[in-house]
MIDOVO-741580 format. One record per residue (C-alpha): residue in three letters; x, y, z. Coordinates in steps of 0.25 Angstrom, whole numbers, padded with zeros to 4 digits, always signed. Layout:
% residues N
ALAXYZ/...
This chain:
% residues 524
MET+0235+0506+0298/VAL+0248+0513+0305/LEU+0249+0503+0316/ARG+0248+0492+0306/ARG+0259+0498+0298/THR+0267+0500+0310/VAL+0266+0486+0315/THR+0270+0481+0301/LEU+0283+0491+0302/LEU+0287+0485+0315/ALA+0285+0471+0312/GLY+0293+0474+0299/LEU+0303+0480+0306/PHE+0304+0469+0317/VAL+0306+0458+0306/LEU+0316+0467+0299/PHE+0324+0469+0313/VAL+0324+0454+0315/LEU+0329+0449+0301/ILE+0339+0460+0300/ALA+0345+0462+0315/PRO+0359+0455+0317/SER+0361+0445+0327/ASP+0373+0452+0333/LEU+0370+0465+0339/GLU+0384+0471+0336/LYS+0378+0470+0321/PHE+0365+0480+0325/THR+0368+0491+0316/PHE+0360+0501+0309/GLU+0365+0495+0295/ALA+0362+0480+0299/PHE+0348+0484+0298/LEU+0348+0491+0285/ARG+0346+0477+0277/VAL+0334+0470+0272/PRO+0331+0455+0278/LEU+0331+0446+0266/GLU+0323+0436+0276/GLY+0312+0447+0278/LEU+0310+0449+0261/VAL+0309+0434+0260/GLY+0299+0432+0272/VAL+0291+0443+0266/MET+0290+0436+0252/VAL+0287+0422+0259/LEU+0276+0428+0267/VAL+0269+0437+0258/LEU+0269+0425+0246/LEU+0263+0414+0256/PRO+0249+0411+0254/ASP+0240+0418+0264/ARG+0237+0405+0273/PHE+0252+0403+0275/ARG+0257+0418+0278/LYS+0252+0420+0291/PRO+0259+0405+0297/ALA+0270+0409+0289/ALA+0271+0423+0294/ILE+0271+0417+0308/VAL+0281+0407+0307/ALA+0291+0416+0300/GLY+0288+0426+0313/VAL+0291+0416+0323/ALA+0303+0411+0315/LEU+0307+0426+0314/GLY+0304+0428+0330/LEU+0313+0417+0333/PHE+0323+0422+0324/THR+0323+0435+0332/VAL+0324+0429+0345/VAL+0336+0420+0339/LYS+0343+0433+0334/ILE+0342+0439+0348/MET+0349+0427+0354/ASP+0359+0427+0343/ILE+0361+0443+0347/GLY+0363+0439+0362/PHE+0372+0427+0360/ASP+0380+0435+0350/MET+0382+0447+0363/VAL+0385+0436+0373/LEU+0391+0425+0366/TYR+0396+0429+0353/ARG+0388+0420+0344/PRO+0373+0419+0340/PHE+0363+0409+0348/ASP+0364+0395+0345/LEU+0350+0389+0342/VAL+0355+0375+0346/LEU+0365+0377+0357/ASP+0362+0390+0364/TRP+0349+0388+0371/PRO+0355+0382+0383/LEU+0363+0395+0385/LEU+0351+0402+0389/VAL+0350+0395+0402/PRO+0364+0400+0406/ALA+0359+0414+0402/ILE+0346+0414+0411/ASP+0356+0408+0423/PHE+0365+0421+0420/LEU+0353+0430+0421/ASP+0349+0423+0433/VAL+0362+0423+0440/THR+0366+0437+0436/PHE+0353+0445+0437/GLY+0343+0436+0445/ARG+0332+0426+0443/TYR+0322+0436+0439/ALA+0331+0443+0430/SER+0333+0429+0422/VAL+0318+0426+0423/LEU+0315+0440+0416/ALA+0325+0437+0407/VAL+0318+0423+0402/VAL+0305+0429+0402/LEU+0308+0441+0394/ALA+0316+0433+0383/VAL+0304+0422+0382/ALA+0296+0435+0380/LEU+0305+0441+0370/VAL+0306+0429+0362/VAL+0291+0427+0360/GLY+0289+0441+0358/ILE+0299+0441+0347/VAL+0292+0430+0341/LEU+0279+0435+0341/LEU+0283+0449+0336/ALA+0290+0442+0324/SER+0278+0434+0321/VAL+0268+0446+0322/SER+0279+0454+0314/VAL+0281+0444+0303/LEU+0265+0442+0302/ARG+0263+0456+0301/LEU+0272+0458+0290/SER+0267+0447+0282/SER+0254+0450+0283/VAL+0257+0465+0278/ALA+0265+0459+0266/ALA+0255+0449+0262/SER+0244+0460+0261/ARG+0253+0467+0251/ARG+0259+0456+0245/PRO+0263+0463+0231/VAL+0270+0474+0240/ALA+0278+0465+0249/ILE+0283+0457+0237/ARG+0287+0469+0229/ALA+0294+0475+0241/VAL+0301+0462+0245/ALA+0306+0461+0230/LEU+0311+0476+0230/VAL+0318+0475+0242/ALA+0324+0462+0238/VAL+0329+0468+0225/ALA+0334+0481+0233/CYS+0342+0472+0242/VAL+0349+0465+0230/SER+0351+0478+0222/LEU+0357+0486+0234/ALA+0366+0475+0239/VAL+0380+0480+0241/PRO+0392+0473+0245/GLY+0395+0476+0260/ILE+0382+0484+0263/PRO+0371+0473+0265/VAL+0356+0477+0260/TYR+0349+0464+0265/SER+0349+0455+0277/ASP+0349+0441+0277/ALA+0353+0440+0292/ALA+0341+0433+0297/ALA+0343+0421+0288/THR+0358+0420+0291/SER+0355+0420+0305/VAL+0345+0409+0303/VAL+0355+0401+0295/ASP+0367+0403+0305/HIS+0358+0399+0317/ALA+0354+0386+0308/ARG+0368+0382+0306/ARG+0371+0384+0320/VAL+0360+0375+0323/GLN+0365+0364+0314/VAL+0379+0366+0321/GLY+0372+0365+0336/LEU+0364+0352+0332/HIS+0378+0346+0329/ASP+0386+0351+0340/GLN+0383+0341+0350/GLU+0389+0330+0340/VAL+0402+0340+0337/PHE+0404+0342+0352/ALA+0403+0326+0355/ALA+0414+0324+0344/GLU+0424+0335+0351/ALA+0421+0329+0365/SER+0425+0315+0361/VAL+0438+0320+0360/ASP+0445+0321+0373/ALA+0460+0318+0374/TYR+0464+0320+0389/ARG+0452+0312+0393/GLY+0457+0301+0403/HIS+0471+0305+0401/PRO+0481+0301+0413/GLY+0491+0312+0413/LEU+0480+0324+0415/LEU+0486+0338+0420/SER+0498+0330+0424/SER+0506+0343+0424/LEU+0498+0350+0432/GLN+0499+0341+0444/GLY+0498+0348+0457/LYS+0494+0362+0451/ASP+0480+0369+0455/VAL+0474+0371+0441/VAL+0463+0382+0440/PHE+0454+0386+0429/THR+0448+0400+0430/PHE+0438+0405+0420/VAL+0436+0421+0420/GLU+0422+0423+0416/SER+0421+0431+0403/TYR+0436+0433+0402/GLY+0438+0435+0387/LYS+0449+0440+0378/SER+0441+0453+0376/ALA+0443+0455+0392/LEU+0458+0457+0389/ASP+0456+0470+0381/LEU+0450+0477+0394/PRO+0459+0485+0401/GLU+0454+0481+0414/VAL+0457+0465+0410/SER+0469+0469+0405/ALA+0475+0476+0417/LYS+0471+0465+0426/LEU+0477+0454+0417/ALA+0491+0463+0418/ASP+0490+0465+0432/GLY+0487+0449+0435/ASN+0498+0445+0425/ALA+0507+0452+0433/ARG+0503+0449+0447/LEU+0503+0434+0443/LYS+0517+0435+0436/ALA+0522+0441+0449/ALA+0517+0430+0457/GLY+0524+0419+0449/TYR+0514+0415+0440/THR+0514+0413+0425/ALA+0502+0414+0416/ARG+0499+0411+0401/SER+0486+0415+0393/ALA+0479+0413+0380/TYR+0464+0413+0375/LEU+0455+0403+0374/THR+0442+0404+0364/SER+0430+0402+0372/PRO+0418+0393+0367/THR+0409+0405+0371/ALA+0408+0419+0373/GLY+0400+0429+0382/GLY+0395+0418+0390/GLY+0394+0403+0392/SER+0406+0401+0402/TRP+0404+0386+0406/MET+0404+0383+0390/ALA+0419+0390+0390/GLN+0422+0384+0403/ALA+0418+0369+0398/THR+0425+0373+0385/LEU+0439+0375+0391/LEU+0437+0363+0404/SER+0433+0353+0393/GLY+0441+0356+0380/LEU+0428+0356+0372/TRP+0422+0367+0365/ILE+0409+0372+0372/ASP+0401+0382+0365/ASN+0387+0379+0369/GLN+0378+0372+0379/GLN+0376+0360+0371/ARG+0391+0357+0371/TYR+0392+0360+0387/ARG+0381+0351+0391/ASN+0387+0340+0382/LEU+0400+0343+0388/VAL+0397+0343+0402/ALA+0389+0329+0400/SER+0402+0322+0395/ASP+0414+0316+0400/ARG+0424+0326+0395/LEU+0438+0328+0403/THR+0437+0343+0407/LEU+0449+0350+0413/PRO+0444+0348+0427/ARG+0440+0333+0425/ALA+0456+0332+0419/PHE+0461+0338+0433/ARG+0452+0331+0442/GLU+0456+0317+0435/ALA+0471+0321+0437/SER+0469+0323+0450/TRP+0465+0338+0452/ARG+0454+0342+0461/SER+0444+0349+0451/VAL+0436+0360+0456/GLY+0425+0370+0448/VAL+0423+0384+0454/VAL+0410+0387+0448/PRO+0404+0401+0454/GLY+0395+0402+0441/ILE+0388+0390+0445/THR+0376+0393+0454/GLN+0368+0380+0452/ALA+0369+0365+0450/TRP+0381+0363+0440/PRO+0380+0348+0434/GLU+0389+0349+0424/GLY+0399+0352+0434/ASP+0402+0337+0436/PHE+0407+0337+0419/PHE+0419+0344+0425/HIS+0422+0334+0436/TYR+0426+0345+0447/ASP+0428+0339+0461/LYS+0422+0352+0465/VAL+0413+0362+0460/TYR+0411+0376+0466/ALA+0399+0383+0461/ALA+0395+0397+0467/GLN+0388+0392+0480/ASP+0400+0384+0483/LEU+0410+0396+0483/GLY+0407+0401+0497/TYR+0404+0415+0492/LYS+0395+0424+0499/GLY+0396+0438+0491/PRO+0388+0445+0481/ARG+0387+0441+0467/PHE+0394+0450+0458/GLY+0384+0450+0444/TYR+0384+0435+0438/ALA+0397+0430+0446/THR+0392+0421+0459/THR+0406+0424+0465/PRO+0418+0433+0463/ASP+0428+0427+0456/GLN+0439+0430+0466/PHE+0429+0422+0476/THR+0429+0410+0467/LEU+0443+0409+0466/GLU+0445+0411+0481/SER+0434+0400+0483/PHE+0441+0391+0473/GLN+0455+0393+0482/ARG+0448+0392+0496/ASN+0439+0379+0492/GLU+0449+0372+0484/ARG+0463+0377+0481/SER+0466+0380+0496/ARG+0461+0365+0500/ALA+0465+0357+0488/ASP+0474+0345+0492/GLY+0479+0343+0477/PRO+0479+0349+0465/LEU+0466+0358+0461/MET+0460+0361+0447/GLY+0449+0372+0447/VAL+0440+0378+0437/ILE+0434+0391+0441/PRO+0424+0400+0432/MET+0424+0413+0437/VAL+0412+0422+0435/SER+0414+0437+0441/SER+0417+0440+0426/HIS+0404+0435+0422/ALA+0394+0445+0414/PRO+0389+0455+0417/TRP+0402+0459+0424/SER+0397+0468+0434/PRO+0397+0469+0446/THR+0412+0463+0449/PRO+0417+0461+0462/ASP+0431+0466+0466/SER+0442+0459+0470/VAL+0445+0458+0484/ASP+0457+0451+0493/TRP+0456+0435+0493/SER+0457+0434+0508/ALA+0444+0444+0509/LEU+0435+0435+0500/GLY+0429+0426+0511/ASP+0416+0422+0507/GLY+0414+0432+0497/SER+0406+0444+0507/ILE+0416+0454+0504/TYR+0411+0455+0490/SER+0398+0461+0496/SER+0405+0474+0499/MET+0408+0477+0485/PRO+0399+0487+0479/SER+0396+0480+0465/SER+0392+0468+0472/ASP+0378+0472+0473/ASP+0377+0478+0459/PRO+0367+0470+0449/PRO+0374+0465+0439/GLU+0372+0473+0424/SER+0370+0466+0411/ILE+0381+0469+0402/PHE+0370+0470+0390/GLY+0365+0485+0390/ARG+0376+0491+0396/ASP+0388+0499+0392/PRO+0398+0490+0385/ALA+0410+0497+0391/ALA+0404+0496+0405/VAL+0402+0480+0402/ARG+0415+0480+0397/SER+0421+0486+0409/ASP+0414+0478+0419/TYR+0419+0465+0411/GLY+0434+0470+0412/HIS+0431+0472+0426/SER+0425+0458+0430/ILE+0437+0451+0421/SER+0447+0460+0429/TYR+0441+0454+0442/SER+0441+0440+0438/LEU+0455+0441+0431/GLU+0460+0447+0446/SER+0453+0436+0453/VAL+0461+0426+0445/VAL+0475+0433+0446/SER+0473+0436+0462/TYR+0469+0420+0464/VAL+0482+0416+0458/GLU+0490+0426+0465/ARG+0483+0422+0478/TYR+0482+0407+0478/GLY+0492+0403+0467/ASP+0504+0394+0469/GLU+0512+0385+0460/ASN+0502+0376+0460/LEU+0491+0385+0453/VAL+0488+0384+0439/PHE+0477+0394+0436/VAL+0470+0396+0423/PHE+0459+0407+0419/LEU+0452+0410+0407/GLY+0440+0416+0401/ASP+0428+0408+0397/HIS+0423+0417+0387/GLN+0422+0431+0382/PRO+0412+0441+0388/ALA+0400+0446+0379/GLN+0402+0455+0367/MET+0398+0467+0375/VAL+0412+0465+0381/THR+0420+0459+0371/GLY+0414+0466+0357/GLU+0410+0460+0345/GLY+0419+0449+0339/ALA+0426+0445+0351/SER+0433+0432+0352/ARG+0430+0420+0362/ASP+0444+0421+0367/VAL+0446+0421+0382/PRO+0459+0421+0390/ILE+0465+0410+0397/THR+0478+0411+0407/ILE+0485+0400+0414/VAL+0492+0404+0427/ALA+0503+0396+0434/LYS+0514+0399+0443/ASP+0522+0384+0440/PRO+0530+0387+0428/ALA+0527+0372+0423/VAL+0514+0374+0421/LEU+0516+0386+0412/SER+0527+0378+0405/ARG+0516+0369+0400/VAL+0508+0379+0395/SER+0520+0386+0387/SER+0515+0378+0374/TRP+0501+0385+0375/LYS+0509+0397+0371/TRP+0500+0406+0379/ASP+0502+0421+0383/ASP+0510+0424+0395/GLY+0502+0430+0407/ILE+0488+0431+0410/ARG+0482+0439+0398/PRO+0484+0432+0384/GLY+0489+0441+0373/GLY+0481+0444+0359/THR+0490+0433+0353/ALA+0488+0423+0364/PRO+0485+0408+0360/VAL+0470+0406+0358/SER+0463+0392+0359/LYS+0450+0386+0360/MET+0445+0385+0375/SER+0442+0370+0373/ASP+0456+0367+0369/PHE+0461+0371+0382/ARG+0458+0358+0390/ASP+0467+0350+0381/GLN+0478+0361+0381/PHE+0478+0360+0396/LEU+0477+0347+0397/SER+0488+0342+0387/THR+0497+0353+0394/PHE+0496+0349+0408/SER+0493+0334+0406/ALA+0502+0321+0400/PRO+0502+0320+0386/LEU+0491+0311+0380/GLY+0493+0298+0375/
């Protein structure tokens, strides 16, 4: 008898928890669970009033549905923690593959396989537990039908009677979540048509005067991984930007900075990079796949058509990258092409400073004509520890120098489960290292013909930014030739390499056309 009552109690608590629990970990408070789930009351009434021969099948179906709902809620929590949004049942399934790849690269093959096995076991276990719980509760309620009906009626009346504005007594969170997901499913199913309409507008395709005002310049676009607006609030990053700005100014460079709103946050760097380079809003994997299968004019292609040599230096690529053809690079340097013989630092295959040196060594020092490069750096990729030290450029060699660094042998740590202050410190240190690599590269290798654009791809995880952070990232253009900066004066960006709090903000997808219109002959 005691065992049966205990099982019933646990089943009830499990169902109650699932129905009431928020989909945002930040809202897991004691008060959030002091509510009556209306979906539970309705469910009890339906199962109690069903004929006996239909009750068990209905309870199984309801249990499976509750289990799947629980899995989706867990996905919502995870996506909110990392990407600042709920899980999309239509568009987000392809993102699970990069997530597994991240585990594989950062923690090893065994860790990624174990994670997949545990995830499958968790899903099966949750669905099974939910089914058993609903079956148990329906059986108990049916055996005491009059009592169950009176109890549901009493609780419903109490919820209505005790309801006070601002103090919720009941909860319809589960139903609201289902409705919200249904709406997102509807939007997702039509997103392909919406994207096709957006992509059909490409004003600069075939334009004969592309980039005519940059002739003879080497133009470099560098993405600093996870360099979001929130980084500017960290003392170490703020100091690094102030120091870098002074050094660049002393070397004769001028800089302008602003903000771009990224289509993603916490991850999905490739979507942000594709957004900037294509001029289209790429906020899901379906859009990305449709983009790389299209004939869209990208910035690398525009430079190539205007007689620049266009190269991509992509240290995050460790396997075949067929979509690289879409960007129309003359040459792609993946991780294995950079000549790096040193150790890995966390996720990063190659330290940022070495990546820039490899670009200089393999391309800029050998270029016969103007060069355009796109370089997504990876040293500031989560989990942000360990981070390499900056070294003298002349000592980089093949990267063996990094083997002497104490941090090079430290295993990467997950950002979850750690002290948030320590995670923010590691993040700030990694961003500072990446910014130092950028500034010192321009100091060492810059000249009158260098135009250097660096920007963040997205904000870091909410553990760093806190709840409610924007999706804005800093962007900076640096040049020594005053004619280049004169052309961007209409952008009204802030002076220096750190944008202020009131600096202009625009969508990342607007940058392509802004850049092309500024440095190309007028359209038509």
